[in-house]
LOGUDREN-200792 format. One record per residue (C-alpha): residue number from 1; residue in three letters; x, y, z. Coordinates in steps of 0.25 Angstrom, whole numbers, plus 2048, in hexadecimal, padded with zeros to 3 digits. Layout:
+-----+--------+-----+-----+-----+
! num ! residu !   X !   Y !   Z !
+-----+--------+-----+-----+-----+
! NUM !    ALA !   X !   Y !   Z !
...
+-----+--------+-----+-----+-----+
//
This chain:
+-----+--------+-----+-----+-----+
! num ! residu !   X !   Y !   Z !
+-----+--------+-----+-----+-----+
!   1 !    MET ! 2D5 ! 548 ! C6D !
!   2 !    ASP ! 2C4 ! 549 ! C6B !
!   3 !    LYS ! 2BA ! 54D ! C75 !
!   4 !    LEU ! 2AC ! 547 ! C74 !
!   5 !    VAL ! 2A1 ! 551 ! C79 !
!   6 !    ILE ! 294 ! 54C ! C7A !
!   7 !    THR ! 287 ! 555 ! C7E !
!   8 !    ARG ! 279 ! 558 ! C7B !
!   9 !    TRP ! 277 ! 563 ! C70 !
!  10 !    ARG ! 269 ! 567 ! C6B !
!  11 !    ASP ! 263 ! 55B ! C71 !
!  12 !    LYS ! 26D ! 551 ! C6A !
!  13 !    VAL ! 279 ! 54B ! C6F !
!  14 !    LEU ! 285 ! 551 ! C69 !
!  15 !    THR ! 292 ! 54A ! C68 !
!  16 !    ALA ! 29E ! 553 ! C64 !
!  17 !    VAL ! 2AD ! 54F ! C62 !
!  18 !    PHE ! 2B7 ! 559 ! C66 !
!  19 !    SER ! 2C5 ! 55A ! C63 !
!  20 !    GLY ! 2CA ! 565 ! C6D !
!  21 !    ARG ! 2BF ! 56F ! C6A !
!  22 !    LYS ! 2BD ! 56C ! C5C !
!  23 !    PRO ! 2B1 ! 563 ! C58 !
!  24 !    LEU ! 2B3 ! 557 ! C50 !
!  25 !    ALA ! 2A5 ! 550 ! C4F !
!  26 !    LEU ! 298 ! 553 ! C54 !
!  27 !    THR ! 28C ! 54A ! C55 !
!  28 !    LEU ! 27D ! 54C ! C59 !
!  29 !    GLU ! 274 ! 541 ! C5D !
!  30 !    PRO ! 265 ! 543 ! C61 !
!  31 !    GLU ! 261 ! 53F ! C6F !
!  32 !    GLN ! 258 ! 535 ! C67 !
!  33 !    GLY ! 257 ! 52F ! C5A !
!  34 !    GLY ! 266 ! 532 ! C56 !
!  35 !    SER ! 26E ! 52B ! C4C !
!  36 !    LEU ! 26B ! 51D ! C48 !
!  37 !    LEU ! 279 ! 51B ! C43 !
!  38 !    ASN ! 27E ! 50C ! C46 !
!  39 !    ASN ! 271 ! 508 ! C4C !
!  40 !    ILE ! 26B ! 4FA ! C48 !
!  41 !    TYR ! 25D ! 4F8 ! C45 !
!  42 !    ILE ! 253 ! 4ED ! C40 !
!  43 !    GLY ! 24F ! 4F4 ! C33 !
!  44 !    LYS ! 244 ! 4F1 ! C29 !
!  45 !    VAL ! 247 ! 4F2 ! C19 !
!  46 !    GLN ! 23D ! 4FC ! C15 !
!  47 !    LYS ! 241 ! 4FB ! C06 !
!  48 !    VAL ! 24D ! 4F5 ! BFD !
!  49 !    VAL ! 251 ! 4FE ! BF1 !
!  50 !    LYS ! 259 ! 4F5 ! BE9 !
!  51 !    ASN ! 25E ! 500 ! BDF !
!  52 !    ILE ! 266 ! 506 ! BEA !
!  53 !    SER ! 269 ! 4F9 ! BF1 !
!  54 !    ALA ! 264 ! 4FE ! BFF !
!  55 !    ALA ! 258 ! 4FB ! C07 !
!  56 !    PHE ! 251 ! 506 ! C11 !
!  57 !    VAL ! 24F ! 500 ! C20 !
!  58 !    GLU ! 246 ! 505 ! C2A !
!  59 !    ILE ! 24D ! 506 ! C38 !
!  60 !    GLY ! 240 ! 50B ! C40 !
!  61 !    GLY ! 23B ! 518 ! C43 !
!  62 !    GLY ! 239 ! 51B ! C34 !
!  63 !    ARG ! 248 ! 51B ! C32 !
!  64 !    VAL ! 24D ! 515 ! C25 !
!  65 !    GLY ! 25B ! 511 ! C22 !
!  66 !    TYR ! 262 ! 50F ! C14 !
!  67 !    LEU ! 268 ! 500 ! C13 !
!  68 !    PRO ! 272 ! 4FE ! C08 !
!  69 !    LEU ! 271 ! 4F0 ! C03 !
!  70 !    GLU ! 27E ! 4EE ! BFB !
!  71 !    GLY ! 288 ! 4E6 ! C02 !
!  72 !    THR ! 27E ! 4E4 ! C0E !
!  73 !    CYS ! 278 ! 4D6 ! C12 !
!  74 !    PRO ! 26C ! 4D9 ! C1C !
!  75 !    GLN ! 266 ! 4CE ! C24 !
!  76 !    VAL ! 257 ! 4CF ! C24 !
!  77 !    LEU ! 252 ! 4CC ! C32 !
!  78 !    ASN ! 243 ! 4C9 ! C2E !
!  79 !    ARG ! 247 ! 4C1 ! C20 !
!  80 !    PRO ! 254 ! 4B9 ! C24 !
!  81 !    GLY ! 25C ! 4B5 ! C18 !
!  82 !    ALA ! 256 ! 4BF ! C10 !
!  83 !    LYS ! 25F ! 4C2 ! C04 !
!  84 !    THR ! 259 ! 4D1 ! C00 !
!  85 !    LEU ! 252 ! 4DB ! C08 !
!  86 !    ALA ! 244 ! 4DE ! C07 !
!  87 !    PRO ! 23A ! 4E9 ! C0D !
!  88 !    GLY ! 236 ! 4E5 ! C1C !
!  89 !    ASP ! 243 ! 4DD ! C1F !
!  90 !    GLU ! 24B ! 4DF ! C2C !
!  91 !    LEU ! 259 ! 4E2 ! C2D !
!  92 !    ILE ! 263 ! 4E5 ! C39 !
!  93 !    ILE ! 269 ! 4F3 ! C33 !
!  94 !    GLN ! 272 ! 4FD ! C39 !
!  95 !    VAL ! 272 ! 50C ! C36 !
!  96 !    GLU ! 27F ! 50E ! C2F !
!  97 !    LYS ! 27E ! 51D ! C2B !
!  98 !    ASP ! 275 ! 527 ! C32 !
!  99 !    ALA ! 26A ! 52E ! C2A !
! 100 !    VAL ! 26F ! 53B ! C23 !
! 101 !    LYS ! 265 ! 546 ! C1E !
! 102 !    THR ! 25B ! 53D ! C15 !
! 103 !    LYS ! 262 ! 532 ! C14 !
! 104 !    ALA ! 260 ! 526 ! C1C !
! 105 !    PRO ! 268 ! 51F ! C26 !
! 106 !    VAL ! 271 ! 514 ! C1F !
! 107 !    VAL ! 26F ! 507 ! C25 !
! 108 !    THR ! 277 ! 4F9 ! C24 !
! 109 !    CYS ! 275 ! 4EB ! C28 !
! 110 !    ARG ! 284 ! 4EA ! C2A !
! 111 !    LEU ! 284 ! 4EC ! C3A !
! 112 !    SER ! 291 ! 4F3 ! C40 !
! 113 !    PHE ! 293 ! 4F5 ! C4F !
! 114 !    ALA ! 29E ! 500 ! C53 !
! 115 !    GLY ! 2A8 ! 4FF ! C5F !
! 116 !    ARG ! 2B3 ! 508 ! C63 !
! 117 !    TYR ! 2BD ! 4FD ! C5D !
! 118 !    CYS ! 2B5 ! 4F6 ! C52 !
! 119 !    VAL ! 2A9 ! 4F6 ! C49 !
! 120 !    LEU ! 2A1 ! 4E8 ! C47 !
! 121 !    THR ! 29C ! 4E7 ! C3A !
! 122 !    ALA ! 292 ! 4DD ! C35 !
! 123 !    GLY ! 292 ! 4D9 ! C27 !
! 124 !    LYS ! 2A1 ! 4DE ! C25 !
! 125 !    PRO ! 2AA ! 4D3 ! C29 !
! 126 !    GLY ! 2B9 ! 4D6 ! C2C !
! 127 !    VAL ! 2C1 ! 4DF ! C35 !
! 128 !    ASN ! 2C5 ! 4EC ! C31 !
! 129 !    PHE ! 2CD ! 4F7 ! C36 !
! 130 !    SER ! 2CA ! 506 ! C37 !
! 131 !    SER ! 2D4 ! 50D ! C2D !
! 132 !    ARG ! 2D9 ! 515 ! C39 !
! 133 !    LEU ! 2DF ! 509 ! C3F !
! 134 !    THR ! 2EC ! 507 ! C39 !
! 135 !    ASP ! 2F4 ! 4FE ! C43 !
! 136 !    GLN ! 2F5 ! 4F2 ! C3A !
! 137 !    SER ! 2FA ! 4E9 ! C46 !
! 138 !    PHE ! 2EE ! 4EC ! C4D !
! 139 !    LYS ! 2E5 ! 4E9 ! C41 !
! 140 !    ARG ! 2EC ! 4DB ! C40 !
! 141 !    ARG ! 2EB ! 4D8 ! C4E !
! 142 !    VAL ! 2DD ! 4DA ! C51 !
! 143 !    ARG ! 2D7 ! 4D6 ! C43 !
! 144 !    PRO ! 2D7 ! 4C7 ! C45 !
! 145 !    VAL ! 2D2 ! 4C9 ! C54 !
! 146 !    LEU ! 2C6 ! 4D0 ! C4F !
! 147 !    GLU ! 2C4 ! 4C7 ! C44 !
! 148 !    GLU ! 2C4 ! 4BB ! C4D !
! 149 !    ALA ! 2BA ! 4C2 ! C57 !
! 150 !    VAL ! 2B1 ! 4C5 ! C4C !
! 151 !    ARG ! 2B1 ! 4B7 ! C47 !
! 152 !    ALA ! 2AE ! 4B2 ! C55 !
! 153 !    ARG ! 2A2 ! 4B9 ! C56 !
! 154 !    GLY ! 29C ! 4B2 ! C4A !
! 155 !    HIS ! 299 ! 4BE ! C42 !
! 156 !    GLU ! 2A1 ! 4BC ! C35 !
! 157 !    ALA ! 29A ! 4C7 ! C2D !
! 158 !    CYS ! 29F ! 4D1 ! C38 !
! 159 !    GLY ! 2AB ! 4DA ! C37 !
! 160 !    LEU ! 2B2 ! 4E5 ! C3F !
! 161 !    ILE ! 2B7 ! 4F3 ! C3C !
! 162 !    VAL ! 2C2 ! 4F6 ! C46 !
! 163 !    ARG ! 2C1 ! 504 ! C4A !
! 164 !    THR ! 2CD ! 50E ! C4C !
! 165 !    ASN ! 2CB ! 50E ! C5C !
! 166 !    ALA ! 2CE ! 4FE ! C5C !
! 167 !    GLY ! 2DD ! 502 ! C5B !
! 168 !    GLU ! 2DD ! 506 ! C69 !
! 169 !    ALA ! 2D6 ! 4F9 ! C6E !
! 170 !    ASP ! 2DC ! 4EB ! C71 !
! 171 !    GLU ! 2D6 ! 4DF ! C6B !
! 172 !    ALA ! 2CD ! 4DC ! C78 !
! 173 !    GLN ! 2C6 ! 4E9 ! C77 !
! 174 !    LEU ! 2C4 ! 4E6 ! C67 !
! 175 !    LEU ! 2BE ! 4D8 ! C6A !
! 176 !    ALA ! 2B5 ! 4DE ! C76 !
! 177 !    GLU ! 2AF ! 4E8 ! C6D !
! 178 !    LEU ! 2AD ! 4DF ! C62 !
! 179 !    ALA ! 2A5 ! 4D5 ! C6B !
! 180 !    VAL ! 29C ! 4E2 ! C6F !
! 181 !    LEU ! 29B ! 4E5 ! C60 !
! 182 !    PHE ! 297 ! 4D6 ! C5D !
! 183 !    GLU ! 28D ! 4D6 ! C69 !
! 184 !    GLN ! 286 ! 4E2 ! C63 !
! 185 !    TYR ! 285 ! 4DC ! C55 !
! 186 !    GLU ! 27F ! 4CF ! C5A !
! 187 !    SER ! 276 ! 4D6 ! C63 !
! 188 !    VAL ! 270 ! 4DE ! C56 !
! 189 !    LEU ! 270 ! 4D1 ! C4E !
! 190 !    SER ! 268 ! 4CA ! C5B !
! 191 !    GLN ! 25D ! 4D5 ! C5C !
! 192 !    GLY ! 25B ! 4D6 ! C4C !
! 193 !    ASN ! 255 ! 4C8 ! C4D !
! 194 !    HIS ! 24A ! 4CC ! C57 !
! 195 !    ARG ! 249 ! 4DB ! C58 !
! 196 !    VAL ! 23D ! 4E2 ! C50 !
! 197 !    CYS ! 240 ! 4EA ! C44 !
! 198 !    TYR ! 246 ! 4F8 ! C46 !
! 199 !    SER ! 24C ! 4F4 ! C54 !
! 200 !    CYS ! 259 ! 4FC ! C56 !
! 201 !    LEU ! 262 ! 4F0 ! C59 !
! 202 !    TYR ! 26F ! 4F8 ! C5C !
! 203 !    ARG ! 271 ! 507 ! C5F !
! 204 !    SER ! 27D ! 50E ! C5D !
! 205 !    LEU ! 285 ! 516 ! C67 !
! 206 !    PRO ! 281 ! 525 ! C69 !
! 207 !    GLY ! 28A ! 52F ! C61 !
! 208 !    TYR ! 292 ! 533 ! C6D !
! 209 !    MET ! 295 ! 525 ! C71 !
! 210 !    ALA ! 299 ! 521 ! C63 !
! 211 !    SER ! 2A3 ! 52D ! C63 !
! 212 !    VAL ! 2A9 ! 528 ! C70 !
! 213 !    ARG ! 2AA ! 51A ! C6A !
! 214 !    ASP ! 2AF ! 51E ! C5E !
! 215 !    SER ! 2BA ! 528 ! C62 !
! 216 !    LEU ! 2C8 ! 525 ! C5D !
! 217 !    GLY ! 2D0 ! 51F ! C6A !
! 218 !    GLY ! 2D8 ! 52A ! C71 !
! 219 !    SER ! 2D1 ! 536 ! C69 !
! 220 !    LEU ! 2C6 ! 538 ! C73 !
! 221 !    GLU ! 2CA ! 540 ! C7E !
! 222 !    ALA ! 2BD ! 543 ! C86 !
! 223 !    VAL ! 2AD ! 540 ! C85 !
! 224 !    LEU ! 2A6 ! 54B ! C8B !
! 225 !    THR ! 297 ! 54D ! C8D !
! 226 !    ASP ! 28D ! 554 ! C95 !
! 227 !    GLN ! 281 ! 54B ! C93 !
! 228 !    ALA ! 27F ! 541 ! C9F !
! 229 !    ASP ! 278 ! 536 ! C97 !
! 230 !    VAL ! 283 ! 536 ! C8C !
! 231 !    TYR ! 28E ! 536 ! C97 !
! 232 !    GLU ! 289 ! 52A ! C9E !
! 233 !    GLU ! 287 ! 523 ! C90 !
! 234 !    LEU ! 295 ! 525 ! C8C !
! 235 !    LYS ! 29B ! 521 ! C9A !
! 236 !    HIS ! 294 ! 515 ! C99 !
! 237 !    TYR ! 298 ! 512 ! C8A !
! 238 !    LEU ! 2A7 ! 517 ! C8D !
! 239 !    ALA ! 2A7 ! 50D ! C99 !
! 240 !    LEU ! 2A3 ! 501 ! C91 !
! 241 !    ASN ! 2AA ! 504 ! C85 !
! 242 !    GLN ! 2B5 ! 50E ! C86 !
! 243 !    GLN ! 2BA ! 50E ! C94 !
! 244 !    LYS ! 2C7 ! 516 ! C92 !
! 245 !    ASP ! 2BF ! 521 ! C8B !
! 246 !    LEU ! 2B5 ! 523 ! C98 !
! 247 !    GLU ! 2BF ! 52C ! C9F !
! 248 !    LYS ! 2BD ! 535 ! C93 !
! 249 !    LEU ! 2AE ! 537 ! C95 !
! 250 !    SER ! 2A9 ! 544 ! C9E !
! 251 !    PHE ! 29D ! 54A ! CA1 !
! 252 !    TYR ! 29C ! 558 ! CA0 !
! 253 !    ASP ! 294 ! 560 ! CAA !
! 254 !    ASP ! 298 ! 56E ! CAA !
! 255 !    PRO ! 28D ! 577 ! CAF !
! 256 !    LEU ! 293 ! 585 ! CAA !
! 257 !    LEU ! 297 ! 57F ! C9C !
! 258 !    SER ! 28F ! 575 ! C93 !
! 259 !    LEU ! 297 ! 56B ! C8B !
! 260 !    GLY ! 291 ! 571 ! C7F !
! 261 !    ALA ! 295 ! 57E ! C82 !
! 262 !    LEU ! 2A4 ! 579 ! C86 !
! 263 !    TYR ! 2A5 ! 573 ! C77 !
! 264 !    SER ! 29D ! 57E ! C71 !
! 265 !    LEU ! 294 ! 574 ! C6C !
! 266 !    ASP ! 28A ! 57E ! C66 !
! 267 !    LYS ! 295 ! 585 ! C5E !
! 268 !    VAL ! 29A ! 579 ! C59 !
! 269 !    MET ! 28D ! 574 ! C54 !
! 270 !    GLU ! 289 ! 581 ! C4D !
! 271 !    GLU ! 297 ! 582 ! C46 !
! 272 !    THR ! 297 ! 573 ! C42 !
! 273 !    LEU ! 289 ! 574 ! C3C !
! 274 !    GLY ! 28C ! 580 ! C35 !
! 275 !    LYS ! 290 ! 581 ! C26 !
! 276 !    ARG ! 29D ! 58A ! C27 !
! 277 !    VAL ! 2AA ! 586 ! C2E !
! 278 !    TRP ! 2B4 ! 590 ! C2F !
! 279 !    LEU ! 2C4 ! 58C ! C2E !
! 280 !    LYS ! 2CF ! 592 ! C35 !
! 281 !    SER ! 2D4 ! 598 ! C28 !
! 282 !    GLY ! 2C7 ! 5A0 ! C26 !
! 283 !    GLY ! 2C3 ! 597 ! C1B !
! 284 !    TYR ! 2B5 ! 58F ! C1E !
! 285 !    LEU ! 2AE ! 582 ! C1A !
! 286 !    VAL ! 29F ! 582 ! C16 !
! 287 !    ILE ! 298 ! 574 ! C19 !
! 288 !    GLU ! 28C ! 570 ! C12 !
! 289 !    PRO ! 286 ! 563 ! C15 !
! 290 !    THR ! 27C ! 55F ! C0A !
! 291 !    GLU ! 272 ! 554 ! C07 !
! 292 !    ALA ! 27D ! 54D ! BFD !
! 293 !    MET ! 28A ! 550 ! C04 !
! 294 !    VAL ! 292 ! 55B ! C0C !
! 295 !    VAL ! 298 ! 567 ! C05 !
! 296 !    ILE ! 2A3 ! 56F ! C0B !
! 297 !    ASP ! 2A9 ! 57C ! C06 !
! 298 !    VAL ! 2B7 ! 581 ! C09 !
! 299 !    ASN ! 2B7 ! 591 ! C08 !
! 300 !    THR ! 2C3 ! 59A ! C0B !
! 301 !    GLY ! 2BC ! 5A3 ! C13 !
! 302 !    LYS ! 2C4 ! 5AE ! C1A !
! 303 !    TYR ! 2D2 ! 5A8 ! C18 !
! 304 !    SER ! 2DC ! 5B2 ! C15 !
! 305 !    GLY ! 2EA ! 5AC ! C14 !
! 306 !    LYS ! 2F6 ! 5AF ! C0E !
! 307 !    LYS ! 2FA ! 5A3 ! C06 !
! 308 !    THR ! 2F7 ! 5A1 ! BF8 !
! 309 !    LEU ! 2EA ! 59D ! BF3 !
! 310 !    GLN ! 2EC ! 58E ! BF1 !
! 311 !    GLU ! 2F4 ! 58E ! BFF !
! 312 !    THR ! 2E7 ! 595 ! C05 !
! 313 !    ILE ! 2DD ! 58C ! BFF !
! 314 !    LEU ! 2E4 ! 57F ! C03 !
! 315 !    LYS ! 2E5 ! 585 ! C12 !
! 316 !    ILE ! 2D6 ! 587 ! C13 !
! 317 !    ASN ! 2D3 ! 57A ! C0C !
! 318 !    LEU ! 2DC ! 572 ! C15 !
! 319 !    GLU ! 2D6 ! 579 ! C21 !
! 320 !    ALA ! 2C8 ! 577 ! C1C !
! 321 !    ALA ! 2CB ! 567 ! C1A !
! 322 !    ALA ! 2CE ! 565 ! C28 !
! 323 !    GLU ! 2C1 ! 56D ! C2C !
! 324 !    ILE ! 2B9 ! 565 ! C23 !
! 325 !    ALA ! 2BD ! 558 ! C29 !
! 326 !    HIS ! 2B9 ! 55D ! C37 !
! 327 !    GLN ! 2AC ! 563 ! C32 !
! 328 !    ILE ! 2A7 ! 557 ! C2B !
! 329 !    ARG ! 2AB ! 54E ! C38 !
! 330 !    LEU ! 2A4 ! 559 ! C41 !
! 331 !    ARG ! 297 ! 55A ! C39 !
! 332 !    ASN ! 297 ! 54B ! C35 !
! 333 !    LEU ! 296 ! 54E ! C26 !
! 334 !    SER ! 297 ! 542 ! C1D !
! 335 !    GLY ! 293 ! 53C ! C0F !
! 336 !    ILE ! 29A ! 544 ! C03 !
! 337 !    ILE ! 2A1 ! 551 ! C08 !
! 338 !    LEU ! 2A5 ! 55B ! BFD !
! 339 !    VAL ! 2B0 ! 565 ! C00 !
! 340 !    ASP ! 2B2 ! 572 ! BF8 !
! 341 !    PHE ! 2C0 ! 576 ! BFC !
! 342 !    ILE ! 2C5 ! 583 ! BF7 !
! 343 !    ASP ! 2CA ! 580 ! BE9 !
! 344 !    MET ! 2D9 ! 57D ! BE7 !
! 345 !    GLU ! 2E1 ! 57B ! BDB !
! 346 !    PRO ! 2E4 ! 56C ! BD7 !
! 347 !    GLY ! 2F0 ! 566 ! BDE !
! 348 !    GLU ! 2F7 ! 564 ! BEA !
! 349 !    ASN ! 2EE ! 56C ! BF3 !
! 350 !    ARG ! 2E2 ! 563 ! BF0 !
! 351 !    GLU ! 2E9 ! 556 ! BF3 !
! 352 !    ILE ! 2ED ! 55E ! C02 !
! 353 !    LEU ! 2DF ! 561 ! C04 !
! 354 !    LEU ! 2D9 ! 554 ! C01 !
! 355 !    LYS ! 2E4 ! 54D ! C0A !
! 356 !    ALA ! 2E1 ! 556 ! C16 !
! 357 !    LEU ! 2D2 ! 555 ! C14 !
! 358 !    SER ! 2D5 ! 545 ! C13 !
! 359 !    GLU ! 2DD ! 546 ! C20 !
! 360 !    ALA ! 2D3 ! 54F ! C27 !
! 361 !    VAL ! 2C8 ! 545 ! C25 !
! 362 !    SER ! 2CF ! 539 ! C29 !
! 363 !    THR ! 2CC ! 53B ! C38 !
! 364 !    ASP ! 2BD ! 53B ! C36 !
! 365 !    PRO ! 2B8 ! 52F ! C3D !
! 366 !    VAL ! 2AD ! 52E ! C32 !
! 367 !    LYS ! 2B4 ! 529 ! C25 !
! 368 !    THR ! 2B7 ! 535 ! C1D !
! 369 !    ALA ! 2BD ! 536 ! C0F !
! 370 !    VAL ! 2C2 ! 541 ! C05 !
! 371 !    VAL ! 2BF ! 53C ! BF8 !
! 372 !    ASP ! 2C5 ! 546 ! BEE !
! 373 !    MET ! 2C4 ! 553 ! BE7 !
! 374 !    THR ! 2BB ! 555 ! BDC !
! 375 !    LYS ! 2BE ! 55E ! BCF !
! 376 !    LEU ! 2B5 ! 569 ! BD5 !
! 377 !    ASN ! 2BF ! 569 ! BE1 !
! 378 !    LEU ! 2B5 ! 563 ! BEB !
! 379 !    VAL ! 2BA ! 559 ! BF5 !
! 380 !    GLU ! 2B2 ! 54D ! BF6 !
! 381 !    MET ! 2B2 ! 546 ! C04 !
! 382 !    THR ! 2A9 ! 53B ! C0B !
! 383 !    ARG ! 2A6 ! 538 ! C19 !
! 384 !    LYS ! 29F ! 52D ! C1D !
! 385 !    LYS ! 28F ! 52F ! C21 !
! 386 !    VAL ! 28D ! 529 ! C2F !
! 387 !    ARG ! 284 ! 533 ! C38 !
! 388 !    ARG ! 27D ! 53F ! C33 !
! 389 !    PRO ! 285 ! 54B ! C32 !
! 390 !    LEU ! 284 ! 555 ! C3E !
! 391 !    HIS ! 27B ! 560 ! C38 !
! 392 !    GLU ! 271 ! 555 ! C36 !
! 393 !    GLN ! 272 ! 550 ! C44 !
! 394 !    VAL ! 26E ! 55F ! C49 !
! 395 !    ILE ! 262 ! 560 ! C41 !
! 396 !    PRO ! 256 ! 55B ! C49 !
! 397 !    GLY ! 24E ! 551 ! C42 !
! 398 !    THR ! 259 ! 54A ! C3A !
! 399 !    GLU ! 25B ! 53F ! C45 !
! 400 !    GLU ! 256 ! 531 ! C42 !
+-----+--------+-----+-----+-----+
//
């Protein structure tokens, strides 16, 4: 069972997910001008670069997003019916990925609106299900109901992704949420026709609210905050959207021990931002985020076991695999990840290691994949880029 702890740390809102005393995920948001992820704007095309099939779109305040054109069909607000984009065109766009280091945020014309049970997708018709929903009878029962509900709204180009949490809901709850998502979508389209360029048409939930919304049913034990404004916002949100979780919300006001001290948040942040992570066996990881990728090195360290060399190496590598899965989620590392495990002889032990690593990352809410082991014995991994990594959230001046 997980606890969600929300407080302020260095003038930013810190959201921490704990399993017992073990931190699973950390997110920092500035008071103002935080993440743009999932916000929707009226943007203006600055330039179109045909050789990379992309456009650069300004969304206001000097911020520019990267818009891939392949597979998209943008609707130009100031030139209805335009077949191709040109500088000066105005579009309704959504931030699909946050800016990371020197890379601009990625934007899309295919809007999406997330609820607890479903995600409404414009430009991606059809009803699809989370891979974690394995109940085939549930899928057969709700698919035609949802398909009919989409048709009834008259948006044939829209589709749905049914999220894992939908398994805990009945059809009435799914349809009620779907109606809200369509209202949000229709409101954005309506505003787009009369609002000025660079207007924000839709602002996504703060990270702490999204964490509550996206928590898997039954996995969240408590939501704890010592911030009065955050408490009131969450209380209002849960009363409207997740009434059964309202009783899990608590306001922490112990004058003798702060919430940060109770969960040792200063120590947690210091360790999470450090490069070296010690393993129980005495081995350790060195984690190095670079401009192009994340590199993780596994070392034997102080380990002094009595097993054979290959058994020793496998033991440390398996322990490292579990900790690597934990660390990439905790630090929100993404993109290409290369892991230099301790060299093993080709054969069964390598297969055991790759399988263990794949199983360890399978519980990550962000899509993560173990690709393969190269000829140089480096394990290739990928993790979907969504928000910027924790170390960039901490550094002043990196917020958009």
